[in-house]
Structures are given as C-alpha cells and as structure tokens.
Biopython code that builds the backbone (N, CA, C, O; Angstrom):
import numpy as np
from Bio.PDB.StructureBuilder import StructureBuilder

atoms = [
    (1, "MET", "N", (-1.782, -8.675, -38.564)),
    (1, "MET", "CA", (-0.360, -8.474, -38.376)),
    (1, "MET", "C", (0.361, -8.654, -39.710)),
    (1, "MET", "O", (0.081, -9.596, -40.452)),
    (2, "ARG", "N", (1.283, -7.754, -40.008)),
    (2, "ARG", "CA", (2.061, -7.842, -41.241)),
    (2, "ARG", "C", (3.166, -8.874, -41.081)),
    (2, "ARG", "O", (3.803, -8.966, -40.031)),
    (3, "HIS", "N", (3.379, -9.633, -42.114)),
    (3, "HIS", "CA", (4.422, -10.656, -42.124)),
    (3, "HIS", "C", (5.671, -10.094, -42.800)),
    (3, "HIS", "O", (5.578, -9.372, -43.793)),
    (4, "ILE", "N", (6.821, -10.427, -42.263)),
    (4, "ILE", "CA", (8.088, -10.024, -42.868)),
    (4, "ILE", "C", (8.636, -11.215, -43.635)),
    (4, "ILE", "O", (8.879, -12.274, -43.057)),
    (5, "ASP", "N", (8.830, -11.042, -44.926)),
    (5, "ASP", "CA", (9.378, -12.108, -45.754)),
    (5, "ASP", "C", (10.892, -11.929, -45.844)),
    (5, "ASP", "O", (11.394, -11.245, -46.736)),
    (6, "PHE", "N", (11.608, -12.548, -44.916)),
    (6, "PHE", "CA", (13.055, -12.386, -44.869)),
    (6, "PHE", "C", (13.754, -13.036, -46.066)),
    (6, "PHE", "O", (14.917, -12.734, -46.332)),
    (7, "GLU", "N", (13.078, -13.907, -46.778)),
    (7, "GLU", "CA", (13.691, -14.532, -47.946)),
    (7, "GLU", "C", (13.964, -13.519, -49.056)),
    (7, "GLU", "O", (14.843, -13.736, -49.890)),
    (8, "ASN", "N", (13.221, -12.416, -49.071)),
    (8, "ASN", "CA", (13.419, -11.383, -50.088)),
    (8, "ASN", "C", (14.405, -10.296, -49.661)),
    (8, "ASN", "O", (14.696, -9.388, -50.440)),
    (9, "ILE", "N", (14.917, -10.377, -48.440)),
    (9, "ILE", "CA", (15.875, -9.385, -47.950)),
    (9, "ILE", "C", (17.243, -9.696, -48.557)),
    (9, "ILE", "O", (17.701, -10.838, -48.542)),
    (10, "THR", "N", (17.886, -8.649, -49.093)),
    (10, "THR", "CA", (19.178, -8.846, -49.752)),
    (10, "THR", "C", (20.342, -8.232, -48.985)),
    (10, "THR", "O", (21.495, -8.405, -49.377)),
    (11, "GLY", "N", (20.060, -7.517, -47.898)),
    (11, "GLY", "CA", (21.146, -6.912, -47.136)),
    (11, "GLY", "C", (20.652, -5.837, -46.203)),
    (11, "GLY", "O", (19.499, -5.829, -45.774)),
    (12, "PHE", "N", (21.559, -4.930, -45.902)),
    (12, "PHE", "CA", (21.283, -3.860, -44.949)),
    (12, "PHE", "C", (21.537, -2.511, -45.597)),
    (12, "PHE", "O", (22.353, -2.394, -46.512)),
    (13, "ASP", "N", (20.835, -1.494, -45.118)),
    (13, "ASP", "CA", (20.956, -0.128, -45.615)),
    (13, "ASP", "C", (21.590, 0.716, -44.513)),
    (13, "ASP", "O", (20.924, 1.079, -43.543)),
    (14, "TRP", "N", (22.873, 1.027, -44.664)),
    (14, "TRP", "CA", (23.598, 1.860, -43.705)),
    (14, "TRP", "C", (24.061, 3.130, -44.403)),
    (14, "TRP", "O", (24.495, 3.097, -45.554)),
    (15, "ASP", "N", (23.965, 4.230, -43.705)),
    (15, "ASP", "CA", (24.564, 5.472, -44.190)),
    (15, "ASP", "C", (25.178, 6.182, -42.994)),
    (15, "ASP", "O", (25.074, 5.700, -41.866)),
    (16, "GLU", "N", (25.809, 7.308, -43.226)),
    (16, "GLU", "CA", (26.484, 8.010, -42.132)),
    (16, "GLU", "C", (25.523, 8.382, -41.007)),
    (16, "GLU", "O", (25.918, 8.449, -39.843)),
    (17, "GLY", "N", (24.273, 8.621, -41.354)),
    (17, "GLY", "CA", (23.299, 9.005, -40.343)),
    (17, "GLY", "C", (22.952, 7.903, -39.371)),
    (17, "GLY", "O", (22.711, 8.173, -38.194)),
    (18, "ASN", "N", (22.922, 6.666, -39.833)),
    (18, "ASN", "CA", (22.520, 5.580, -38.927)),
    (18, "ASN", "C", (23.645, 4.599, -38.629)),
    (18, "ASN", "O", (23.478, 3.699, -37.806)),
    (19, "GLU", "N", (24.778, 4.759, -39.280)),
    (19, "GLU", "CA", (25.864, 3.796, -39.105)),
    (19, "GLU", "C", (26.516, 3.890, -37.724)),
    (19, "GLU", "O", (26.909, 2.871, -37.155)),
    (20, "PHE", "N", (26.631, 5.099, -37.187)),
    (20, "PHE", "CA", (27.366, 5.268, -35.934)),
    (20, "PHE", "C", (26.509, 5.647, -34.736)),
    (20, "PHE", "O", (26.989, 5.594, -33.603)),
    (21, "LYS", "N", (25.256, 6.029, -34.954)),
    (21, "LYS", "CA", (24.465, 6.540, -33.832)),
    (21, "LYS", "C", (24.220, 5.484, -32.758)),
    (21, "LYS", "O", (24.181, 5.816, -31.574)),
    (22, "ASN", "N", (24.056, 4.225, -33.144)),
    (22, "ASN", "CA", (23.833, 3.178, -32.142)),
    (22, "ASN", "C", (25.100, 2.895, -31.341)),
    (22, "ASN", "O", (25.032, 2.501, -30.177)),
    (23, "TRP", "N", (26.253, 3.098, -31.971)),
    (23, "TRP", "CA", (27.511, 2.943, -31.246)),
    (23, "TRP", "C", (27.664, 4.076, -30.229)),
    (23, "TRP", "O", (28.028, 3.843, -29.077)),
    (24, "VAL", "N", (27.387, 5.291, -30.666)),
    (24, "VAL", "CA", (27.529, 6.454, -29.791)),
    (24, "VAL", "C", (26.556, 6.364, -28.615)),
    (24, "VAL", "O", (26.941, 6.619, -27.474)),
    (25, "LYS", "N", (25.313, 6.008, -28.884)),
    (25, "LYS", "CA", (24.282, 5.996, -27.836)),
    (25, "LYS", "C", (24.325, 4.756, -26.948)),
    (25, "LYS", "O", (24.143, 4.852, -25.734)),
    (26, "HIS", "N", (24.568, 3.575, -27.561)),
    (26, "HIS", "CA", (24.398, 2.320, -26.810)),
    (26, "HIS", "C", (25.557, 1.341, -26.944)),
    (26, "HIS", "O", (25.484, 0.222, -26.437)),
    (27, "LYS", "N", (26.640, 1.759, -27.632)),
    (27, "LYS", "CA", (27.807, 0.896, -27.844)),
    (27, "LYS", "C", (27.437, -0.404, -28.556)),
    (27, "LYS", "O", (27.953, -1.474, -28.234)),
    (28, "VAL", "N", (26.520, -0.286, -29.543)),
    (28, "VAL", "CA", (26.133, -1.418, -30.388)),
    (28, "VAL", "C", (26.708, -1.153, -31.776)),
    (28, "VAL", "O", (26.422, -0.123, -32.387)),
    (29, "SER", "N", (27.520, -2.086, -32.269)),
    (29, "SER", "CA", (28.164, -1.914, -33.567)),
    (29, "SER", "C", (27.243, -2.345, -34.711)),
    (29, "SER", "O", (26.249, -3.041, -34.504)),
    (30, "VAL", "N", (27.595, -1.919, -35.906)),
    (30, "VAL", "CA", (26.875, -2.330, -37.112)),
    (30, "VAL", "C", (26.900, -3.855, -37.229)),
    (30, "VAL", "O", (25.877, -4.479, -37.511)),
    (31, "ALA", "N", (28.067, -4.444, -37.013)),
    (31, "ALA", "CA", (28.200, -5.904, -37.120)),
    (31, "ALA", "C", (27.265, -6.616, -36.147)),
    (31, "ALA", "O", (26.634, -7.608, -36.511)),
    (32, "GLU", "N", (27.172, -6.122, -34.918)),
    (32, "GLU", "CA", (26.284, -6.745, -33.937)),
    (32, "GLU", "C", (24.828, -6.661, -34.391)),
    (32, "GLU", "O", (24.077, -7.627, -34.255)),
    (33, "CYS", "N", (24.433, -5.510, -34.930)),
    (33, "CYS", "CA", (23.057, -5.365, -35.425)),
    (33, "CYS", "C", (22.766, -6.421, -36.483)),
    (33, "CYS", "O", (21.726, -7.077, -36.440)),
    (34, "GLU", "N", (23.673, -6.582, -37.421)),
    (34, "GLU", "CA", (23.460, -7.537, -38.503)),
    (34, "GLU", "C", (23.452, -8.972, -37.991)),
    (34, "GLU", "O", (22.671, -9.791, -38.476)),
    (35, "GLU", "N", (24.303, -9.290, -37.024)),
    (35, "GLU", "CA", (24.371, -10.652, -36.487)),
    (35, "GLU", "C", (23.034, -11.139, -35.943)),
    (35, "GLU", "O", (22.686, -12.311, -36.083)),
    (36, "VAL", "N", (22.288, -10.229, -35.323)),
    (36, "VAL", "CA", (21.006, -10.609, -34.718)),
    (36, "VAL", "C", (20.087, -11.287, -35.739)),
    (36, "VAL", "O", (19.360, -12.220, -35.399)),
    (37, "PHE", "N", (20.122, -10.819, -36.988)),
    (37, "PHE", "CA", (19.233, -11.351, -38.017)),
    (37, "PHE", "C", (19.712, -12.695, -38.578)),
    (37, "PHE", "O", (18.996, -13.333, -39.350)),
    (38, "PHE", "N", (20.901, -13.119, -38.199)),
    (38, "PHE", "CA", (21.436, -14.397, -38.665)),
    (38, "PHE", "C", (21.506, -15.450, -37.567)),
    (38, "PHE", "O", (21.763, -16.622, -37.843)),
    (39, "ASN", "N", (21.278, -15.040, -36.331)),
    (39, "ASN", "CA", (21.356, -15.957, -35.198)),
    (39, "ASN", "C", (19.961, -16.329, -34.725)),
    (39, "ASN", "O", (19.209, -15.482, -34.243)),
    (40, "GLU", "N", (19.632, -17.578, -34.864)),
    (40, "GLU", "CA", (18.315, -18.043, -34.427)),
    (40, "GLU", "C", (18.397, -18.531, -32.994)),
    (40, "GLU", "O", (19.427, -19.051, -32.565)),
    (41, "PRO", "N", (17.307, -18.362, -32.253)),
    (41, "PRO", "CA", (16.082, -17.728, -32.716)),
    (41, "PRO", "C", (16.126, -16.216, -32.533)),
    (41, "PRO", "O", (16.799, -15.691, -31.645)),
    (42, "PHE", "N", (15.393, -15.545, -33.394)),
    (42, "PHE", "CA", (15.119, -14.133, -33.194)),
    (42, "PHE", "C", (13.634, -13.951, -33.451)),
    (42, "PHE", "O", (13.031, -14.696, -34.224)),
    (43, "PHE", "N", (13.052, -12.963, -32.804)),
    (43, "PHE", "CA", (11.605, -12.770, -32.844)),
    (43, "PHE", "C", (11.299, -11.345, -33.289)),
    (43, "PHE", "O", (11.803, -10.385, -32.706)),
    (44, "THR", "N", (10.473, -11.212, -34.322)),
    (44, "THR", "CA", (10.138, -9.901, -34.870)),
    (44, "THR", "C", (8.662, -9.582, -34.652)),
    (44, "THR", "O", (7.801, -10.463, -34.658)),
    (45, "TYR", "N", (8.407, -8.311, -34.463)),
    (45, "TYR", "CA", (7.058, -7.829, -34.219)),
    (45, "TYR", "C", (6.854, -6.501, -34.931)),
    (45, "TYR", "O", (7.806, -5.752, -35.151)),
    (46, "VAL", "N", (5.618, -6.216, -35.286)),
    (46, "VAL", "CA", (5.274, -4.918, -35.867)),
    (46, "VAL", "C", (5.232, -3.892, -34.749)),
    (46, "VAL", "O", (4.656, -4.143, -33.691)),
    (47, "ASP", "N", (5.836, -2.748, -34.980)),
    (47, "ASP", "CA", (5.805, -1.637, -34.042)),
    (47, "ASP", "C", (4.672, -0.706, -34.470)),
    (47, "ASP", "O", (4.904, 0.326, -35.098)),
    (48, "GLU", "N", (3.461, -1.082, -34.126)),
    (48, "GLU", "CA", (2.261, -0.351, -34.552)),
    (48, "GLU", "C", (2.311, 1.125, -34.148)),
    (48, "GLU", "O", (1.923, 2.005, -34.918)),
    (49, "LYS", "N", (2.784, 1.375, -32.956)),
    (49, "LYS", "CA", (2.800, 2.735, -32.416)),
    (49, "LYS", "C", (3.655, 3.679, -33.254)),
    (49, "LYS", "O", (3.355, 4.869, -33.345)),
    (50, "HIS", "N", (4.714, 3.161, -33.865)),
    (50, "HIS", "CA", (5.650, 4.012, -34.606)),
    (50, "HIS", "C", (5.610, 3.760, -36.109)),
    (50, "HIS", "O", (6.545, 4.132, -36.818)),
    (51, "SER", "N", (4.563, 3.146, -36.598)),
    (51, "SER", "CA", (4.457, 2.824, -38.029)),
    (51, "SER", "C", (3.565, 3.799, -38.777)),
    (51, "SER", "O", (2.775, 3.382, -39.624)),
    (52, "LEU", "N", (3.671, 5.065, -38.487)),
    (52, "LEU", "CA", (2.798, 6.047, -39.117)),
    (52, "LEU", "C", (3.227, 6.372, -40.545)),
    (52, "LEU", "O", (2.396, 6.341, -41.453)),
    (53, "LYS", "N", (4.512, 6.684, -40.765)),
    (53, "LYS", "CA", (4.995, 7.040, -42.096)),
    (53, "LYS", "C", (5.452, 5.828, -42.899)),
    (53, "LYS", "O", (5.307, 5.797, -44.121)),
    (54, "GLU", "N", (6.000, 4.836, -42.215)),
    (54, "GLU", "CA", (6.439, 3.598, -42.855)),
    (54, "GLU", "C", (6.320, 2.482, -41.830)),
    (54, "GLU", "O", (6.325, 2.737, -40.625)),
    (55, "ASP", "N", (6.213, 1.251, -42.302)),
    (55, "ASP", "CA", (6.129, 0.119, -41.382)),
    (55, "ASP", "C", (7.430, 0.005, -40.597)),
    (55, "ASP", "O", (8.522, 0.015, -41.167)),
    (56, "ARG", "N", (7.292, -0.104, -39.294)),
    (56, "ARG", "CA", (8.451, -0.306, -38.425)),
    (56, "ARG", "C", (8.243, -1.592, -37.661)),
    (56, "ARG", "O", (7.120, -2.000, -37.364)),
    (57, "TYR", "N", (9.355, -2.213, -37.357)),
    (57, "TYR", "CA", (9.361, -3.492, -36.662)),
    (57, "TYR", "C", (10.403, -3.440, -35.553)),
    (57, "TYR", "O", (11.274, -2.571, -35.533)),
    (58, "PHE", "N", (10.291, -4.387, -34.636)),
    (58, "PHE", "CA", (11.393, -4.568, -33.707)),
    (58, "PHE", "C", (11.700, -6.047, -33.616)),
    (58, "PHE", "O", (10.850, -6.901, -33.864)),
    (59, "VAL", "N", (12.933, -6.320, -33.256)),
    (59, "VAL", "CA", (13.410, -7.692, -33.162)),
    (59, "VAL", "C", (14.086, -7.880, -31.809)),
    (59, "VAL", "O", (14.795, -7.002, -31.317)),
    (60, "LEU", "N", (13.849, -9.039, -31.230)),
    (60, "LEU", "CA", (14.566, -9.478, -30.042)),
    (60, "LEU", "C", (15.475, -10.604, -30.502)),
    (60, "LEU", "O", (15.006, -11.584, -31.080)),
    (61, "GLY", "N", (16.770, -10.474, -30.252)),
    (61, "GLY", "CA", (17.700, -11.499, -30.700)),
    (61, "GLY", "C", (19.047, -11.342, -30.036)),
    (61, "GLY", "O", (19.232, -10.501, -29.156)),
    (62, "GLN", "N", (19.999, -12.172, -30.475)),
    (62, "GLN", "CA", (21.317, -12.127, -29.856)),
    (62, "GLN", "C", (22.431, -12.133, -30.894)),
    (62, "GLN", "O", (22.267, -12.615, -32.014)),
    (63, "THR", "N", (23.558, -11.587, -30.489)),
    (63, "THR", "CA", (24.731, -11.509, -31.346)),
    (63, "THR", "C", (25.522, -12.816, -31.262)),
    (63, "THR", "O", (25.158, -13.732, -30.523)),
    (64, "ASP", "N", (26.597, -12.885, -32.022)),
    (64, "ASP", "CA", (27.467, -14.056, -31.965)),
    (64, "ASP", "C", (28.054, -14.249, -30.571)),
    (64, "ASP", "O", (28.354, -15.372, -30.168)),
    (65, "GLN", "N", (28.217, -13.149, -29.839)),
    (65, "GLN", "CA", (28.770, -13.207, -28.485)),
    (65, "GLN", "C", (27.677, -13.331, -27.418)),
    (65, "GLN", "O", (27.935, -13.145, -26.229)),
    (66, "LYS", "N", (26.445, -13.649, -27.861)),
    (66, "LYS", "CA", (25.294, -13.853, -26.963)),
    (66, "LYS", "C", (24.826, -12.569, -26.279)),
    (66, "LYS", "O", (24.187, -12.628, -25.229)),
    (67, "ARG", "N", (25.136, -11.417, -26.859)),
    (67, "ARG", "CA", (24.609, -10.157, -26.347)),
    (67, "ARG", "C", (23.171, -10.046, -26.800)),
    (67, "ARG", "O", (22.891, -10.195, -27.989)),
    (68, "HIS", "N", (22.261, -9.791, -25.896)),
    (68, "HIS", "CA", (20.838, -9.716, -26.195)),
    (68, "HIS", "C", (20.462, -8.294, -26.597)),
    (68, "HIS", "O", (20.614, -7.356, -25.814)),
    (69, "LEU", "N", (19.966, -8.145, -27.834)),
    (69, "LEU", "CA", (19.662, -6.816, -28.355)),
    (69, "LEU", "C", (18.190, -6.655, -28.725)),
    (69, "LEU", "O", (17.512, -7.603, -29.118)),
    (70, "PHE", "N", (17.734, -5.431, -28.584)),
    (70, "PHE", "CA", (16.422, -4.969, -29.033)),
    (70, "PHE", "C", (16.714, -3.995, -30.164)),
    (70, "PHE", "O", (17.378, -2.980, -29.956)),
    (71, "ILE", "N", (16.220, -4.302, -31.362)),
    (71, "ILE", "CA", (16.508, -3.486, -32.534)),
    (71, "ILE", "C", (15.210, -3.050, -33.195)),
    (71, "ILE", "O", (14.324, -3.868, -33.444)),
    (72, "VAL", "N", (15.103, -1.763, -33.476)),
    (72, "VAL", "CA", (13.984, -1.226, -34.241)),
    (72, "VAL", "C", (14.482, -1.048, -35.669)),
    (72, "VAL", "O", (15.574, -0.526, -35.893)),
    (73, "PHE", "N", (13.674, -1.487, -36.636)),
    (73, "PHE", "CA", (14.103, -1.400, -38.029)),
    (73, "PHE", "C", (12.915, -1.227, -38.956)),
    (73, "PHE", "O", (11.763, -1.417, -38.565)),
    (74, "THR", "N", (13.218, -0.868, -40.178)),
    (74, "THR", "CA", (12.229, -0.812, -41.240)),
    (74, "THR", "C", (12.811, -1.557, -42.430)),
    (74, "THR", "O", (13.994, -1.899, -42.439)),
    (75, "ILE", "N", (11.997, -1.800, -43.409)),
    (75, "ILE", "CA", (12.478, -2.453, -44.625)),
    (75, "ILE", "C", (12.234, -1.496, -45.780)),
    (75, "ILE", "O", (11.113, -1.042, -46.009)),
    (76, "ARG", "N", (13.293, -1.205, -46.493)),
    (76, "ARG", "CA", (13.201, -0.340, -47.671)),
    (76, "ARG", "C", (13.591, -1.174, -48.878)),
    (76, "ARG", "O", (14.744, -1.569, -49.054)),
    (77, "LYS", "N", (12.583, -1.424, -49.701)),
    (77, "LYS", "CA", (12.724, -2.325, -50.848)),
    (77, "LYS", "C", (13.138, -3.691, -50.331)),
    (77, "LYS", "O", (12.307, -4.398, -49.761)),
    (78, "THR", "N", (14.384, -4.084, -50.507)),
    (78, "THR", "CA", (14.819, -5.402, -50.030)),
    (78, "THR", "C", (15.920, -5.293, -48.972)),
    (78, "THR", "O", (16.650, -6.253, -48.725)),
    (79, "LEU", "N", (16.034, -4.110, -48.346)),
    (79, "LEU", "CA", (17.096, -3.882, -47.369)),
    (79, "LEU", "C", (16.541, -3.577, -45.986)),
    (79, "LEU", "O", (15.553, -2.857, -45.844)),
    (80, "ILE", "N", (17.185, -4.131, -44.977)),
    (80, "ILE", "CA", (16.855, -3.803, -43.591)),
    (80, "ILE", "C", (17.589, -2.522, -43.230)),
    (80, "ILE", "O", (18.802, -2.414, -43.412)),
    (81, "ARG", "N", (16.850, -1.562, -42.721)),
    (81, "ARG", "CA", (17.453, -0.309, -42.251)),
    (81, "ARG", "C", (17.226, -0.226, -40.753)),
    (81, "ARG", "O", (16.098, -0.063, -40.290)),
    (82, "VAL", "N", (18.306, -0.340, -40.006)),
    (82, "VAL", "CA", (18.233, -0.278, -38.550)),
    (82, "VAL", "C", (18.025, 1.173, -38.127)),
    (82, "VAL", "O", (18.753, 2.071, -38.551)),
    (83, "ILE", "N", (17.027, 1.379, -37.292)),
    (83, "ILE", "CA", (16.712, 2.710, -36.779)),
    (83, "ILE", "C", (17.374, 2.918, -35.425)),
    (83, "ILE", "O", (17.968, 3.965, -35.169)),
    (84, "SER", "N", (17.268, 1.913, -34.559)),
    (84, "SER", "CA", (17.941, 1.990, -33.266)),
    (84, "SER", "C", (18.233, 0.582, -32.757)),
    (84, "SER", "O", (17.558, -0.384, -33.113)),
    (85, "ALA", "N", (19.252, 0.498, -31.921)),
    (85, "ALA", "CA", (19.645, -0.783, -31.340)),
    (85, "ALA", "C", (20.201, -0.536, -29.948)),
    (85, "ALA", "O", (20.952, 0.412, -29.720)),
    (86, "ARG", "N", (19.822, -1.402, -29.028)),
    (86, "ARG", "CA", (20.280, -1.285, -27.642)),
    (86, "ARG", "C", (20.186, -2.653, -26.981)),
    (86, "ARG", "O", (19.588, -3.579, -27.528)),
    (87, "ASP", "N", (20.781, -2.766, -25.804)),
    (87, "ASP", "CA", (20.630, -3.995, -25.038)),
    (87, "ASP", "C", (19.176, -4.147, -24.608)),
    (87, "ASP", "O", (18.499, -3.162, -24.313)),
    (88, "MET", "N", (18.708, -5.383, -24.575)),
    (88, "MET", "CA", (17.353, -5.637, -24.071)),
    (88, "MET", "C", (17.285, -5.210, -22.613)),
    (88, "MET", "O", (18.252, -5.337, -21.862)),
    (89, "ASN", "N", (16.118, -4.699, -22.231)),
    (89, "ASN", "CA", (15.908, -4.432, -20.810)),
    (89, "ASN", "C", (15.499, -5.743, -20.127)),
    (89, "ASN", "O", (15.334, -6.769, -20.787)),
    (90, "LYS", "N", (15.342, -5.698, -18.841)),
    (90, "LYS", "CA", (15.057, -6.911, -18.060)),
    (90, "LYS", "C", (13.787, -7.614, -18.543)),
    (90, "LYS", "O", (13.771, -8.837, -18.686)),
    (91, "ASN", "N", (12.738, -6.858, -18.791)),
    (91, "ASN", "CA", (11.468, -7.435, -19.225)),
    (91, "ASN", "C", (11.586, -8.049, -20.622)),
    (91, "ASN", "O", (11.073, -9.142, -20.864)),
    (92, "GLU", "N", (12.254, -7.356, -21.534)),
    (92, "GLU", "CA", (12.439, -7.872, -22.900)),
    (92, "GLU", "C", (13.256, -9.161, -22.892)),
    (92, "GLU", "O", (12.963, -10.101, -23.632)),
    (93, "ARG", "N", (14.273, -9.190, -22.056)),
    (93, "ARG", "CA", (15.109, -10.400, -21.971)),
    (93, "ARG", "C", (14.298, -11.576, -21.415)),
    (93, "ARG", "O", (14.456, -12.710, -21.867)),
    (94, "LYS", "N", (13.450, -11.308, -20.457)),
    (94, "LYS", "CA", (12.581, -12.343, -19.890)),
    (94, "LYS", "C", (11.645, -12.893, -20.979)),
    (94, "LYS", "O", (11.459, -14.104, -21.091)),
    (95, "ILE", "N", (11.066, -11.999, -21.768)),
    (95, "ILE", "CA", (10.193, -12.403, -22.878)),
    (95, "ILE", "C", (10.977, -13.228, -23.891)),
    (95, "ILE", "O", (10.511, -14.271, -24.347)),
    (96, "TYR", "N", (12.173, -12.752, -24.239)),
    (96, "TYR", "CA", (13.006, -13.462, -25.211)),
    (96, "TYR", "C", (13.338, -14.871, -24.727)),
    (96, "TYR", "O", (13.226, -15.830, -25.491)),
    (97, "GLU", "N", (13.737, -15.001, -23.490)),
    (97, "GLU", "CA", (14.093, -16.312, -22.958)),
    (97, "GLU", "C", (12.894, -17.258, -22.943)),
    (97, "GLU", "O", (13.037, -18.451, -23.211)),
    (98, "LYS", "N", (11.725, -16.731, -22.631)),
    (98, "LYS", "CA", (10.507, -17.564, -22.653)),
    (98, "LYS", "C", (10.192, -18.000, -24.069)),
    (98, "LYS", "O", (9.895, -19.172, -24.300)),
    (99, "LEU", "N", (10.250, -17.084, -25.021)),
    (99, "LEU", "CA", (9.985, -17.420, -26.422)),
    (99, "LEU", "C", (10.998, -18.446, -26.929)),
    (99, "LEU", "O", (10.641, -19.391, -27.632)),
    (100, "LYS", "N", (12.250, -18.250, -26.568)),
    (100, "LYS", "CA", (13.312, -19.162, -26.985)),
    (100, "LYS", "C", (13.053, -20.569, -26.444)),
    (100, "LYS", "O", (13.238, -21.560, -27.150)),
    (101, "LYS", "N", (12.633, -20.641, -25.210)),
    (101, "LYS", "CA", (12.344, -21.929, -24.561)),
    (101, "LYS", "C", (11.169, -22.624, -25.235)),
    (101, "LYS", "O", (11.157, -23.847, -25.375)),
    (102, "ASP", "N", (10.176, -21.833, -25.652)),
    (102, "ASP", "CA", (8.956, -22.385, -26.235)),
    (102, "ASP", "C", (9.057, -22.636, -27.736)),
    (102, "ASP", "O", (8.104, -23.125, -28.341)),
    (103, "THR", "N", (10.203, -22.308, -28.350)),
    (103, "THR", "CA", (10.369, -22.399, -29.791)),
    (103, "THR", "C", (11.304, -23.536, -30.158)),
    (103, "THR", "O", (12.367, -23.707, -29.561)),
    (104, "THR", "N", (10.895, -24.298, -31.136)),
    (104, "THR", "CA", (11.754, -25.344, -31.682)),
    (104, "THR", "C", (12.270, -24.893, -33.023)),
    (104, "THR", "O", (11.495, -24.543, -33.913)),
    (105, "ILE", "N", (13.578, -24.902, -33.170)),
    (105, "ILE", "CA", (14.180, -24.474, -34.448)),
    (105, "ILE", "C", (14.467, -25.689, -35.300)),
    (105, "ILE", "O", (14.973, -25.556, -36.414)),
]
sb = StructureBuilder()
sb.init_structure("model")
sb.init_model(0)
sb.init_chain("A")
sb.init_seg("    ")
for serial, (resi, resn, name, xyz) in enumerate(atoms, 1):
    if name == "N":
        sb.init_residue(resn, " ", resi, " ")
    sb.init_atom(name, np.array(xyz, "f"), 0.0, 1.0, " ", f" {name:<3s}", serial, name[0])
structure = sb.get_structure()
C-alpha cells in the first residue's frame, strides 16, 4: 500500500474544470472539500481500481459542519487535486463511524 505523506502537501490544485463540478453534481463546495483534510479523523485509502494513469486515493472525512464526505483525489507534486466529492453513502458512513470509534487521535 502506498503511503501519503501529508506533511509535504502545500495546498490544493483547483481550476475551472474541477472547481465547480462537485457543486453542480453533488452540492459540495471547494471549501467543504478542503475542510475534510483538516478535520480529524479522516481516513485515506489507495483507489487501486482507478490508479492506472496516476495514483488515486479516496478519503472518508467530515466538514466543519459535520457533513460526511467521500472524496476521490490525486496528488500532483505537492498539491491535492480533488477529482470528485459527494456525501458518503450508508455503507461508507458506517465504515467511517467504526474507524472513528476505533481510532485515538
């Protein structure tokens, strides 16, 4: 499994192509996407199935308003580039709550 070194991340990579699509499709704002990476706990995993051209990951986490999000992202140099973001489904939320319960921060 590949490890993500978040200490080397310096920010986010947004452009017109990915800045608004999550809002249009799932009503998830750029700010909410970024909040997930600052609110502990959050859990990241390698998305093996979709990592053909570049490494892709997904994160289960929550916003400042406790909205539970599932975010697919990649890392380009030192920037997180969000590919998609949506509310967690029932199963993902169940997994997140179990992980949160079993994790000491």
